[in-house]
C-alpha positions in Angstrom: 59.5 -17.5 18.1 56.1 -18.4 16.0 53.0 -18.2 17.8 50.0 -20.1 18.0 48.4 -17.5 16.0 50.8 -18.7 13.0 49.7 -22.3 13.3 47.0 -24.6 11.3 45.0 -24.6 14.4 44.2 -20.9 14.6 43.6 -20.8 10.8 41.4 -23.5 11.3 39.6 -21.6 14.5 39.8 -18.5 11.9 37.7 -20.7 9.2 35.0 -20.7 11.5 34.2 -17.1 10.8 34.3 -15.2 13.7 37.8 -14.4 14.2 39.8 -13.8 11.2 43.8 -13.7 10.9 45.1 -11.0 9.1 49.1 -11.1 8.3 50.9 -9.5 10.8 47.9 -9.5 13.6 49.6 -12.9 14.9 50.9 -10.9 18.6 48.8 -8.6 18.7 45.6 -10.9 18.5 47.8 -12.8 21.2 47.8 -9.9 23.6 43.9 -9.2 22.8 42.7 -13.2 23.7 45.8 -13.6 26.6 43.6 -12.0 29.5 40.9 -14.3 28.5 43.0 -17.7 28.1 44.2 -17.0 31.2 41.0 -16.9 32.7 40.5 -20.6 31.6 43.8 -21.4 32.8 45.9 -21.4 30.0 48.7 -19.3 30.1 50.5 -18.7 26.6 53.2 -16.0 27.5 54.7 -19.2 30.0 56.7 -21.5 28.2 56.3 -24.0 31.2 52.6 -23.9 30.5 51.5 -27.5 30.6 48.1 -28.4 29.0 46.7 -30.3 26.5 45.5 -29.4 22.8 41.7 -30.5 23.8 42.1 -27.9 27.2 43.5 -25.4 24.5 40.7 -25.7 22.1 38.2 -25.7 25.2 39.4 -22.3 26.5 40.1 -21.0 22.9 36.4 -21.3 22.8 35.4 -19.6 26.1 38.0 -16.6 25.5 36.5 -16.2 21.7 33.0 -16.1 23.4 34.2 -14.0 26.2 36.2 -11.7 23.7 33.3 -11.0 21.2 31.1 -10.6 23.4 32.8 -7.4 24.5 33.0 -6.7 21.4 29.1 -6.6 21.3 29.2 -4.6 24.3 29.6 -0.5 23.9 30.2 1.5 27.1 30.6 5.3 27.7 30.4 7.3 24.5 30.6 4.5 22.4 27.2 3.6 23.5 25.5 6.4 23.5 27.0 6.8 20.1 25.5 3.1 19.1 22.3 5.2 20.6 22.7 7.7 18.2 22.3 5.5 15.2 19.8 3.3 16.6 17.4 6.7 17.3 18.4 7.8 13.5 17.9 4.4 11.6 14.1 3.9 13.5 13.3 7.6 13.3 14.3 7.8 9.5 12.5 4.7 8.9 9.4 5.0 10.3 9.1 8.1 8.3 9.5 6.0 5.0 12.8 7.0 4.1 14.6 3.8 3.6 17.6 5.1 1.6 19.0 7.2 4.8 18.3 4.3 7.0 20.5 1.9 4.4 22.6 5.0 4.6 22.8 4.9 8.3 23.8 0.9 8.6 26.4 1.2 5.9 28.3 4.4 7.9 29.0 1.6 10.4 32.5 0.4 10.5 33.9 -3.2 11.2 36.1 -1.7 14.1 35.0 1.4 16.2 36.6 4.5 15.2 36.9 8.0 17.9 33.4 9.3 16.8 31.8 6.0 15.1 30.3 3.1 17.1 31.1 -0.7 15.1 28.8 -3.0 13.7 29.2 -5.1 16.5 28.6 -2.4 19.2 25.2 -1.2 17.1 24.3 -4.7 17.0 25.1 -5.7 20.7 23.4 -2.7 21.8 20.4 -3.0 19.9 19.5 -6.7 20.9 20.1 -5.1 24.9 17.6 -3.0 24.3 14.8 -5.6 23.1 15.5 -7.8 26.1 15.0 -4.6 28.4 11.5 -3.5 26.1 10.2 -6.6 25.8 10.5 -7.9 29.4 9.3 -4.5 30.8 6.1 -4.2 32.5 4.8 -1.6 30.5 6.2 -1.9 27.3 5.9 -5.8 27.1 2.5 -6.3 27.0 2.0 -3.9 24.4 4.7 -5.3 21.9 3.2 -8.6 21.4 2.5 -9.6 18.3 4.9 -7.0 16.4 6.6 -8.1 13.5 9.5 -7.8 11.3 9.0 -4.7 8.8 9.9 -5.3 5.2 13.6 -4.8 4.1 15.5 -5.5 0.9 17.5 -8.0 2.7 15.2 -11.0 2.9 17.9 -13.0 5.4 18.1 -9.8 7.4 14.3 -9.6 7.7 14.5 -13.6 9.0 16.6 -12.2 11.0 14.8 -10.4 12.8 11.8 -12.2 12.7 13.9 -14.7 14.9 15.2 -11.5 17.0 12.0 -10.7 17.6 10.3 -14.3 19.0 13.6 -14.7 21.3 13.2 -11.0 22.7 9.9 -12.1 24.3 11.3 -14.4 26.7 14.7 -11.4 27.3 16.6 -13.8 25.5 18.4 -11.9 23.0 22.1 -11.2 24.4 22.0 -14.6 25.2 21.5 -15.9 21.6 24.1 -13.6 20.1 26.5 -16.4 19.4 24.3 -18.6 17.7 22.9 -16.0 15.8 26.0 -14.9 14.4 27.7 -18.2 13.3 24.3 -19.2 11.6 23.8 -15.6 10.1 26.8 -13.7 9.8 27.1 -10.3 11.1 25.8 -8.0 8.5 22.3 -10.0 8.9 22.1 -9.7 12.6 23.1 -5.7 12.3 20.3 -5.4 9.6 18.0 -8.1 11.9 18.5 -6.2 15.2 18.3 -2.3 13.8 15.2 -3.9 12.2 13.5 -4.9 15.0 14.6 -2.1 17.3 12.6 0.0 14.8 9.7 -2.5 14.9 9.2 -1.9 18.4 10.0 1.7 18.4 6.8 1.9 15.9 4.5 -0.1 18.0 5.4 2.0 21.4 4.8 5.0 19.8 1.6 4.6 18.2 0.5 2.5 21.2 1.4 5.6 23.0 -0.3 8.2 20.7 3.3 10.0 20.2 5.8 10.8 17.4 8.5 8.1 17.3 11.0 11.1 17.1 9.6 12.1 20.6 9.1 8.8 21.9 12.9 7.8 21.3 14.2 10.2 23.8 11.9 8.3 25.9 13.4 4.9 24.9 17.1 5.7 23.7 17.9 8.8 26.1 21.3 10.0 25.5 22.0 12.2 28.4 24.0 10.9 30.7 26.9 9.5 28.0 30.2 11.3 27.9 31.4 13.3 24.6 33.6 10.7 22.4 37.5 11.9 22.7 39.7 11.8 19.8 42.5 9.1 20.2 40.2 6.8 21.8 40.7 4.3 19.1 44.0 3.6 16.8 44.2 2.0 14.0 43.7 -2.0 14.8 43.2 -5.2 13.4 39.8 -6.5 12.3 38.9 -9.1 15.0 35.2 -9.4 14.5 34.3 -10.7 10.9 32.2 -8.1 9.5 30.7 -9.6 5.6 29.6 -6.2 5.0 32.1 -6.0 2.3 31.7 -9.6 0.8 28.4 -10.5 2.2 26.7 -13.1 -0.6 23.6 -12.3 -2.2 20.9 -12.9 0.0 18.2 -12.2 -2.4 16.5 -13.1 -5.3 14.5 -10.5 -7.8 11.5 -11.0 -5.9 13.0 -10.4 -3.0 14.7 -7.4 -4.1 11.3 -5.4 -5.1 7.5 -4.6 -3.6 4.8 -5.7 -5.0 4.2 -3.3 -8.6 1.3 -0.7 -7.6 -0.3 -1.9 -10.7 -1.5 -4.9 -8.4 -2.5 -2.7 -6.0 0.9 -2.8 -3.9 2.3 -1.0 -1.2 4.2 0.7 -3.7 1.1 2.1 -5.2 1.0 5.3 -2.7 4.8 6.4 -3.0 4.7 5.6 -7.0 1.5 8.2 -7.3 3.0 10.7 -5.0 6.3 10.7 -7.4 4.4 10.7 -10.7 0.9 12.1 -10.1 0.4 12.6 -13.8 1.4 9.0 -15.0 -1.1 7.4 -17.3 -3.7 5.1 -15.6 -4.2 3.5 -19.0 -0.2 2.4 -18.7 -1.3 0.8 -15.7 -3.9 -1.1 -17.0 -2.3 -2.6 -19.4 0.6 -3.6 -17.8 -2.1 -5.4 -15.4 -3.8 -7.2 -18.6 -0.4 -8.3 -19.2 -0.3 -10.3 -15.8 -3.6 -11.5 -16.1 -2.7 -12.9 -19.8 0.5 -14.9 -18.6 -1.4 -16.1 -15.8 -4.7 -17.2 -18.4 -1.9 -18.6 -20.6 0.2 -21.0 -17.4 -0.5 -24.7 -18.0 0.0 -24.6 -14.4 -3.3 -22.6 -13.6 -4.9 -24.1 -15.8 -3.8 -27.9 -13.8 -4.6 -25.8 -10.6 -8.0 -24.6 -11.9 -9.1 -28.1 -12.6 -7.9 -29.4 -9.6 -9.6 -26.4 -7.9 -12.7 -28.0 -9.6 -12.6 -31.2 -8.9 -11.9 -30.7 -5.3 -14.7 -28.6 -4.7 -17.6 -30.3 -6.9 -20.1 -27.7 -5.1 -18.7 -24.4 -6.1 -19.2 -22.8 -9.7 -16.5 -20.5 -11.7 -17.5 -17.5 -10.1 -16.8 -18.7 -6.8 -14.2 -17.2 -4.3 -12.1 -19.8 -4.4 -10.9 -19.2 -7.8 -10.7 -15.9 -7.2 -8.0 -15.9 -4.9 -6.0 -18.2 -6.7 -6.3 -16.1 -9.6 -5.1 -13.2 -7.2 -2.5 -15.6 -6.3 -0.8 -16.2 -10.0 -1.3 -12.7 -10.3 0.8 -11.8 -7.4 3.5 -14.7 -8.3 3.9 -13.9 -11.7 4.1 -10.0 -11.1 7.1 -10.5 -8.1 8.7 -13.1 -10.8 8.2 -15.6 -7.9 8.5 -19.1 -9.6 6.3 -20.9 -7.6 6.4 -24.1 -10.2 8.9 -25.1 -7.4 9.3 -25.1 -4.0 11.8 -23.0 -3.6 10.0 -20.0 -5.3 7.3 -20.6 -2.2 10.1 -18.3 -0.2 10.1 -15.6 -2.4 6.5 -15.6 -2.4 5.9 -15.4 0.6 8.1 -12.4 1.8 6.0 -10.8 -0.9 2.7 -11.7 0.9 4.2 -10.8 3.9 4.9 -7.4 3.4 1.0 -7.0 2.7 0.4 -8.5 6.6 3.1 -5.8 7.6 0.7 -3.2 5.8 -2.3 -4.4 7.0 -0.9 -4.3 10.6 0.4 -0.8 10.5 -2.9 0.3 8.7 -4.9 -1.1 11.3 -3.1 0.9 13.5 -4.4 4.0 12.2 -8.0 3.3 11.3 -10.6 0.3 12.4 -12.0 -2.8 10.7 -10.1 -4.6 8.5 -7.6 -3.4 5.9 -7.4 -4.0 2.0 -3.9 -5.3 2.4 -4.8 -7.7 5.4 -7.4 -9.0 2.9 -4.9 -9.7 0.5 -2.5 -11.3 2.3 -5.2 -13.9 4.0 -7.0 -14.8 0.9 -3.3 -15.2 -0.8 -2.8 -17.2 2.0 -5.5 -19.6 1.7 -5.4 -20.1 -1.9 -1.5 -20.7 -1.6 -2.6 -23.2 0.9 -4.8 -24.8 -1.8 -1.8 -24.4 -4.4 0.0 -26.3 -2.2 -2.5 -29.1 -1.5 -3.0 -29.2 -5.4 1.2 -29.9 -5.5 1.3 -32.4 -3.1 -1.8 -34.7 -4.8 -0.7 -34.1 -8.0 3.6 -34.2 -7.9 5.7 -37.0 -8.6 7.7 -36.5 -5.5 5.1 -34.8 -3.1 7.4 -34.8 0.0 9.0 -32.2 -1.6 6.6 -29.8 -1.0 6.2 -30.4 2.6 8.8 -28.0 4.3 6.8 -25.6 1.7 3.6 -25.9 2.9 5.4 -26.1 6.6 6.9 -22.4 5.9 3.6 -21.2 4.6 1.6 -21.8 7.8 4.5 -20.4 10.1 3.7 -17.6 7.7 0.1 -17.3 9.0 0.9 -17.6 12.5 3.0 -14.5 12.3 1.0 -12.3 11.6 -1.1 -12.8 14.6 -0.1 -12.0 17.9 -1.5 -14.9 19.9 0.1 -17.8 17.6 3.4 -15.9 17.2 3.2 -15.9 21.1 2.9 -19.7 21.1 5.6 -20.1 18.6 7.9 -18.4 19.8 7.0 -20.4 23.2 7.4 -23.8 21.4 11.0 -22.3 19.8 12.2 -21.1 23.2 11.6 -24.2 25.4 13.6 -26.8 23.0 14.8 -29.5 25.3 18.7 -30.0 24.4 19.8 -33.9 23.0 20.5 -35.0 26.5 17.1 -33.5 28.1 15.2 -35.4 25.8 17.4 -38.4 26.2 16.3 -39.0 29.5 13.7 -41.1 30.8 10.6 -39.1 32.0 9.7 -39.9 35.0 6.8 -39.8 37.7 4.2 -39.3 34.9 1.4 -40.6 35.5 0.4 -41.1 31.5 3.6 -43.0 30.8 2.9 -45.4 34.0 -0.4 -45.9 32.6 0.5 -46.9 29.0 2.8 -49.5 30.8 -0.1 -50.7 32.5 -2.3 -50.8 29.7 0.2 -52.9 27.7 0.5 -55.1 30.5 -3.4 -55.6 31.0 -3.6 -56.1 27.0 -1.0 -58.9 26.8 -0.6 -60.3 23.5 -4.4 -59.4 22.9 -7.7 -58.3 24.7 -11.3 -58.2 23.4 -13.2 -55.0 22.9 -16.0 -54.0 21.8 -17.4 -53.7 18.1 -16.6 -50.0 18.0 -13.0 -51.1 19.4 -13.7 -49.8 22.7 -12.6 -51.4 25.7 -15.7 -53.5 27.0 -18.1 -52.3 29.7 -16.8 -55.0 32.2 -13.2 -54.0 32.1 -13.8 -50.1 32.5 -12.4 -50.0 36.2 -9.8 -51.9 35.3 -8.2 -50.1 32.5 -8.7 -46.9 34.0 -7.6 -47.4 36.7 -4.0 -47.5 34.8 -4.1 -44.1 34.7 -5.5 -43.1 38.4 -8.8 -42.6 37.1 -11.9 -44.2 39.2 -14.6 -45.3 36.9 -16.9 -48.1 36.5 -18.6 -49.9 33.9 -23.0 -49.3 34.1 -25.5 -50.7 32.2 -27.6 -47.3 32.7 -27.9 -44.1 34.9 -24.7 -42.8 34.3 -23.3 -40.6 36.7 -20.0 -38.9 38.6 -21.1 -40.2 42.4 -18.2 -39.3 45.4 -15.2 -39.1 43.0 -16.4 -42.3 41.2 -17.2 -41.7 36.7 -20.3 -44.7 36.8 -20.0 -44.9 32.7 -22.4 -47.0 30.4 -19.3 -47.4 28.0 -15.9 -46.2 27.9 -16.1 -43.0 25.6 -18.0 -41.6 28.6 -14.6 -42.1 30.3 -12.5 -39.0 29.1 -9.3 -39.9 30.2 -9.2 -43.1 28.7 -10.9 -42.3 25.8 -8.1 -39.5 25.0 -5.4 -42.4 25.6 -7.3 -44.9 23.8 -6.9 -43.0 20.9 -3.3 -41.4 21.1 -2.2 -45.0 22.1 -3.1 -46.1 18.8 -2.0 -43.0 16.8 1.3 -43.4 18.6 1.3 -47.5 17.1 1.8 -48.5 20.9 -1.7 -50.8 20.1 -3.4 -51.4 17.2 -6.9 -52.8 17.1 -7.9 -55.5 14.3 -11.8 -56.2 14.4 -12.7 -57.2 17.9 -9.4 -57.2 19.3 -6.1 -54.8 20.6 -2.7 -55.8 20.5 0.4 -54.5 21.3 1.6 -52.3 18.0 5.1 -51.5 16.9 6.1 -49.1 19.3 5.1 -51.1 22.1 8.4 -52.7 23.2 9.7 -49.3 24.3 6.7 -48.3 26.4 6.4 -52.0 28.0 9.1 -51.4 30.3 7.7 -48.1 31.8 11.4 -46.2 31.4 10.6 -44.5 28.5 12.3 -41.3 26.8 11.2 -37.8 27.3 11.9 -37.7 23.4 9.3 -40.8 22.9 7.2 -39.8 25.4 6.4 -36.3 24.9 4.4 -36.0 21.5 2.2 -39.0 23.1 1.2 -36.5 26.1 1.2 -33.6 24.1 -1.4 -35.5 21.8 -3.0 -36.3 25.0 -3.1 -32.4 25.9 -4.5 -31.8 22.6 -7.2 -34.2 22.6 -8.4 -33.2 26.2 -8.7 -28.9 25.2 -10.6 -30.6 21.6 -12.9 -32.3 23.9 -13.8 -29.0 25.7 -14.4 -27.2 22.4 -16.4 -29.7 21.3 -18.6 -29.6 24.4 -19.1 -25.9 24.3 -22.8 -25.3 22.4 -22.6 -23.7 19.2 -20.8 -24.6 15.6 -18.6 -22.0 16.2 -15.0 -23.3 16.7 -12.8 -20.5 16.4 -13.9 -18.4 19.2 -13.7 -21.4 21.9 -10.0 -22.3 20.2 -8.6 -19.1 20.6 -10.2 -18.2 24.4 -8.5 -22.2 25.3 -4.9 -20.8 23.6 -5.0 -17.5 24.9 -5.6 -18.8 28.3 -2.9 -21.0 28.0 -0.1 -18.6 26.5 -0.9 -16.3 30.1 0.2 -19.0 31.8 2.8 -20.2 29.6 4.0 -17.0 29.6 2.4 -14.7 32.2 4.1 -11.7 31.6 4.5 -11.5 27.8 1.1 -12.7 26.6 -0.7 -10.8 23.9 -3.7 -8.7 24.8 -7.0 -11.1 25.3 -9.0 -10.9 21.9 -12.8 -9.4 22.0 -14.7 -12.7 21.2 -18.3 -12.8 20.7 -19.3 -16.1 22.5 -22.5 -15.0 24.2 -22.8 -15.1 27.9 -24.2 -19.0 28.0 -21.1 -19.8 25.8 -18.5 -18.5 27.8 -19.9 -19.5 31.3 -19.7 -23.3 29.9 -16.7 -22.9 28.2 -15.2 -21.1 31.5 -16.4 -24.2 33.6 -14.9 -27.1 31.4 -11.5 -25.4 30.7 -11.2 -24.5 34.5 -11.8 -28.2 35.0 -10.0 -29.2 32.5 -6.9 -27.3 33.8 -7.5 -28.6 37.4 -7.2 -32.1 35.6 -4.3 -31.7 33.4 -3.1 -30.4 36.8 -3.4 -33.3 38.3 -1.3 -35.2 35.7 1.3 -33.1 37.1 1.5 -31.4 33.6 0.4 -27.9 35.5 1.7 -26.4 39.1 -1.1 -24.6 40.9 0.6 -22.1 43.0 -2.4 -20.0 44.8 -4.6 -19.0 42.5 -2.3 -18.6 39.5 -1.2 -21.7 37.5 2.2 -22.3 35.7 3.9 -25.3 33.4 6.5 -27.6 34.4 9.4 -27.1 32.1 9.7 -30.3 30.4 6.2 -29.8 29.6 5.9 -25.7 28.0 6.8 -26.6 24.7 4.2 -29.8 24.2 1.5 -27.0 25.8 2.6 -24.7 23.4 2.3 -27.4 20.7 -1.2 -28.3 21.6 -2.6 -24.4 21.5 -1.0 -24.0 18.3 -2.8 -27.4 17.0 -6.3 -26.2 18.4 -5.6 -22.8 16.1 -5.2 -24.6 13.5 -8.3 -25.5 13.1 -10.9 -28.8 13.9 -9.6 -31.8 13.1 -11.2 -33.5 9.6 
């Protein structure tokens, strides 16, 4: 009798990558999966079982998930063995012995052996540890902003970044299936091991102990039984490990660090390996790189664009120096930045400087040379990408590269890194986005404004609501305001305003509605915009409403910064963003940065921000519980996004 595993249905599922069907394994796999299928109501041993194909596929999907989850959950002796591998990898990696660390990875078999844990078991143990450490009251606060360390396989390092972001929310294990489906087994294994090594290194430095000593606390081996011969026999492969046949992950730029003759992090290792190296040869190679850069037509066009864009600088300006540095790094690392795809290779090299800088900062005070190179190069890269978007025949093809560059700059700082993690962790499902956003004063206010406008309504010469109309327009958003000719003031909860720009909520929403094309202003009249029809109904989907509400939050927070005395934008923006991440993720927010605001400015900012948070609470975007604030789940993503926008710099 043929089994399901001999048929086309199973082979279609096997193509998905989680289960591979080798000849002769059908009955064995049937026995393995049968209990999980039975738990879902499908008894494959019952010839009279009655189920549809759809029911079978649904049960098989759940059975696969549970079966694979068991594979990733080592117990007893094999959990101890998995922890031993993670300890060895973390310590050798911290000591800079990358070859031994790679050998630890290579030693892992696809299926568990009597004295060796499997790829899946080590991956699962690593994920479990990361969730535990990052959500721990003691360890979690010390892990803010920890970065994925350098690794030869670019895809594995990218997975490590994803895993570290998930770890802050304690959601690595829950994301196992998605990570495997998106990346396959080997990158997830290496990414999870890299994340563990990065966390161990950070915690050891923060606790001022050696990694070798600290792994005993983080990954103790006491209490696990000794492995026993004969526990595992020869088994069919059921977890699709792509260790032997994985795709080549990296191009030339990702396979090598920046050469020592450009001041890269390999310089020290090279000097130790060859202390008698001829410095002249280093100079000659650097001269060759610079000669190549100067002869590049692309470099000359970029310099011409810089000279035209920054018309107030001369040729000795820093803007040209950092452009030269960027191109030297690109040439040295063989990153082809003439195409958008080459920006990924360049960013991988630049981020190695960020990692070095972070490690150096743990040991010394002040900004490290590696950090300076990274920040200067990112600034030059931003100029370069703007140059390409200004001059390319298809500028939109550079949009994704610029977004990746901006994300790279965010990842190097604990605060924006935590905010990015909050944005990613709080994405809504398609079903949630399709639901109407009910009981929101801003949404109902927009509908009220559109009804008030009708076909059109006259405005002031500056495009604002007329003084006589302030009370009626503000009331749409639940604001008590009255237009007056003089003596502007707040009195008994009423805002007596000389013009609409003195009614902050109305002013903010007026700007947001125009940018969202809900309204349009021509001359001295306002009319419904191209997006008005959906809003007129007063029942708007979350997908449509949330960006508008997020823009409102940003406008109001930006107003707080503008009201703080002084020219410095950065310190108030960082202070506000820090307060928001503490509200969003109170248990895993990064440490507060040491900012020199001054007593007067700090007090003014504290008052303004407290008032604004109270306003957002009154609009139902935040929730007050005693002395603490929280964010309604549906709004978490846009609150984090507004904070990130603040950190991106003042609006031009």
